[in-house]
C-alpha positions in Angstrom: 38.3 85.9 104.2 38.6 89.6 104.9 38.9 91.3 101.5 40.9 94.1 103.0 43.5 91.6 104.3 43.7 89.9 100.8 44.2 93.3 99.2 46.9 94.2 101.7 48.7 90.9 101.2 48.7 91.3 97.5 50.0 94.8 97.8 52.8 93.5 100.1 53.7 90.8 97.6 53.7 93.3 94.7 56.0 95.5 96.7 58.4 92.7 97.6 58.4 91.6 94.0 59.3 95.1 92.8 61.9 95.4 95.5 63.6 92.1 94.4 63.6 93.2 90.8 65.1 96.6 91.7 67.7 95.0 94.0 68.7 92.6 91.3 69.0 95.5 88.8 71.2 97.4 91.3 73.5 94.5 91.8 73.8 94.0 88.0 74.6 97.7 87.5 77.3 97.6 90.2 78.7 94.3 89.0 79.0 95.3 85.4 80.9 98.4 86.2 83.2 96.6 88.7 84.1 93.8 86.2 84.7 96.3 83.5 86.9 98.4 85.8 88.9 95.3 87.0 89.4 94.0 83.5 90.7 97.3 82.3 92.9 97.7 85.4 94.5 94.3 84.6 94.8 95.2 80.9 92.8 92.2 79.7 90.6 91.9 76.7 87.2 90.3 77.0 88.6 87.3 75.2 91.5 87.0 77.7 89.2 87.3 80.7 86.8 84.7 79.3 89.7 82.3 78.8 90.9 82.7 82.4 87.4 82.0 83.9 86.3 79.4 81.4 83.4 81.2 79.8 82.8 82.7 76.3 83.6 86.3 75.3 79.8 86.8 74.9 79.3 85.9 78.6 81.8 88.6 79.6 80.1 91.0 77.3 76.7 90.3 78.9 78.2 90.8 82.4 79.6 94.2 81.4 76.3 95.2 79.7 74.5 94.4 82.9 72.4 91.7 81.2 73.6 88.9 83.6 75.7 88.3 86.7 78.3 85.6 86.9 77.2 82.4 88.7 78.7 81.4 92.0 81.6 79.3 90.7 82.6 82.0 88.2 82.4 84.7 90.9 84.9 82.6 92.9 87.2 82.4 89.9 86.9 86.2 89.3 87.6 86.8 93.0 90.9 84.9 92.9 91.9 86.3 89.6 91.4 90.0 90.6 92.2 89.4 94.3 88.9 91.0 95.5 86.1 89.5 97.5 82.9 88.3 96.0 81.1 91.0 98.1 83.1 93.6 96.2 82.4 92.0 92.8 78.6 92.3 93.6 78.9 95.9 94.6 79.3 95.4 98.4 75.7 94.6 99.2 76.8 93.3 102.6 78.7 95.3 105.3 81.3 92.7 106.2 82.4 92.5 109.9 84.9 90.1 111.3 83.0 87.5 113.3 85.8 87.2 115.8 86.9 90.8 116.6 84.1 92.9 115.1 86.4 94.9 112.8 84.7 96.3 109.6 86.2 94.5 106.7 87.6 95.8 103.4 89.3 93.5 100.9 92.8 94.2 102.1 91.8 93.0 105.6 89.8 90.0 104.7 91.3 86.6 105.6 92.0 83.9 103.1 91.8 80.1 103.0 94.9 78.1 102.3 93.8 77.9 98.6 93.9 81.7 98.3 90.1 82.2 98.3 88.6 84.9 100.6 86.9 84.0 103.8 84.6 86.9 104.2 83.7 86.1 107.8 87.1 87.1 109.3 90.0 89.5 109.2 93.6 88.5 108.6 94.4 88.8 112.2 91.8 86.4 113.5 92.0 83.7 110.8 95.2 82.9 109.0 96.4 80.0 106.9 93.3 78.0 107.8 93.7 78.6 111.6 91.7 80.6 114.1 94.3 82.6 115.9 92.3 83.5 119.0 90.8 80.9 121.4 90.6 83.0 124.5 88.4 86.0 124.4 90.4 87.8 127.1 93.6 87.5 124.9 91.7 89.1 122.0 90.3 91.9 124.2 93.8 92.7 125.6 95.2 93.1 122.0 92.2 95.2 120.8 92.2 97.5 123.8 95.8 98.5 123.1 94.8 99.7 119.6 91.5 101.3 120.6 92.8 103.2 123.6 93.4 106.8 122.6 91.1 106.6 119.6 88.1 108.2 121.3 88.1 105.5 123.9 89.6 105.2 127.3 91.1 101.8 128.0 88.3 101.0 130.4 85.6 102.0 127.8 87.3 99.9 125.1 87.4 96.9 127.4 83.7 97.2 128.3 82.8 97.7 124.7 84.6 94.6 123.6 83.2 92.5 126.4 79.6 93.5 125.4 80.2 93.2 121.7 82.2 90.0 121.2 79.7 87.4 122.6 77.3 88.5 119.9 79.6 87.5 117.1 79.3 84.1 115.4 82.8 82.9 116.2 82.4 83.3 120.0 79.0 81.6 119.8 80.4 78.6 118.0 84.1 78.6 118.9 84.0 75.4 120.9 82.9 73.6 117.8 85.6 75.4 115.7 88.5 74.6 118.0 91.3 72.5 116.6 92.0 70.4 119.7 94.6 73.0 120.9 97.0 72.3 118.0 97.4 76.0 117.1 97.9 77.0 120.7 100.6 74.3 121.0 102.3 75.6 117.9 102.3 79.2 119.4 103.8 77.9 122.6 106.5 76.0 120.7 107.5 79.3 119.0 107.5 81.1 122.3 109.9 78.5 123.7 112.1 78.8 120.7 112.3 82.6 121.0 113.1 82.3 124.7 115.8 79.8 124.0 117.7 82.4 121.9 118.7 84.2 125.1 119.0 87.6 123.3 120.6 90.2 125.5 118.2 92.7 127.1 115.2 91.1 125.5 112.5 90.2 128.0 110.9 86.8 128.2 108.3 86.2 125.5 104.9 85.3 126.9 102.4 86.0 124.1 102.4 85.9 120.3 99.7 87.8 118.3 98.6 87.5 114.7 100.3 90.3 112.6 99.7 91.0 108.9 102.9 91.3 106.9 102.1 94.8 105.5 102.0 96.2 109.0 105.4 94.8 110.2 107.4 94.6 107.0 110.2 96.9 108.0 113.0 97.7 105.5 116.4 96.7 107.0 119.8 98.2 106.0 122.3 95.6 104.9 126.1 95.8 105.3 126.5 96.3 101.5 124.4 99.5 101.7 121.2 97.9 100.2 117.8 98.0 102.0 115.8 94.8 102.2 112.3 93.8 103.2 112.1 90.1 104.2 108.3 89.6 104.7 105.3 89.0 102.4 102.9 91.9 102.8 99.9 89.6 102.3 100.9 86.9 104.7 100.0 86.7 108.4 102.7 86.0 111.0 102.9 85.5 114.7 104.8 88.1 116.7 105.0 90.7 119.4 106.8 93.9 120.4 108.8 93.8 123.6 110.3 96.8 125.4 114.0 96.5 126.0 115.0 95.7 129.6 117.4 98.7 129.5 114.4 101.0 129.6 116.0 103.2 126.9 113.0 103.4 124.6 114.2 100.7 122.3 112.0 97.7 121.4 112.5 94.2 120.1 110.2 93.0 117.3 109.8 89.3 117.0 108.1 87.5 114.2 107.7 83.8 113.2 105.8 81.3 111.1 106.3 77.6 110.5 109.5 78.4 108.5 111.5 80.9 110.5 112.1 83.1 113.6 113.1 86.7 113.2 114.2 89.3 115.8 114.8 93.0 115.2 115.4 96.0 117.3 114.3 99.6 116.7 113.6 102.9 118.3 110.4 104.9 118.6 108.0 104.4 115.7 110.4 101.9 114.1 113.3 104.3 113.8 116.8 102.9 113.0 115.7 99.3 112.6 118.4 96.6 113.0 117.9 92.9 112.0 119.4 90.9 114.9 118.5 87.4 113.8 116.8 85.5 111.0 116.7 81.8 111.7 115.3 78.9 109.7 113.3 76.5 111.7 
């Protein structure tokens, strides 16, 4: 065997070994600081944290000293306890991107499973309550183009960018296997039919519902008694849309729904002077 090749391979193995050790040390350093910061933020002692994730106080101390990293199951418990992703707990070694729409993901945007655990593959808009919210690529492109246009993109550029990028994401490669037999689309159509059956004056016919995170649509409505009330959960995902009034006066209708209710509101430009028109249990 070529002695130079053997020497080269040994050097490569030594380099890889050193790299793995260094990478592990970096993760430990990041994780120890993050766990300490989160524990202090939630005003917990090491004993209290240990009790909540079923370990000893000494184990917590070793994490915070950088001696060890929590195992996978404990990371899941810490993730739920502190409401941060496992990626964040490990110092964000991966750059998370929604595998449906391509959006870079931060913890506040990451979707969750029905048990409250993070699904680090998707954003809240594309995966909600255990359901994939987009089954048609053109529907997703139409929604994204509206948000991208004017942010350094023309509408045409945004559309072309999405058409080139989306097919490379894992959801669109595998979405036929991930489909639910059309159940979610049937549910959306049922909601659309219920909105249209309300026959609200000057509100155009509802044709589409999109996934909307509560924090972005949770408007405060004035009540007759003078109080101001928000009706939504900032962390939940709803189905809804914004429709321009048929009067052409600049006013819009905001519609929102989930399995429990239908809601219709009206407002002016940028949500000015909101008025709750209807809140109906389903």
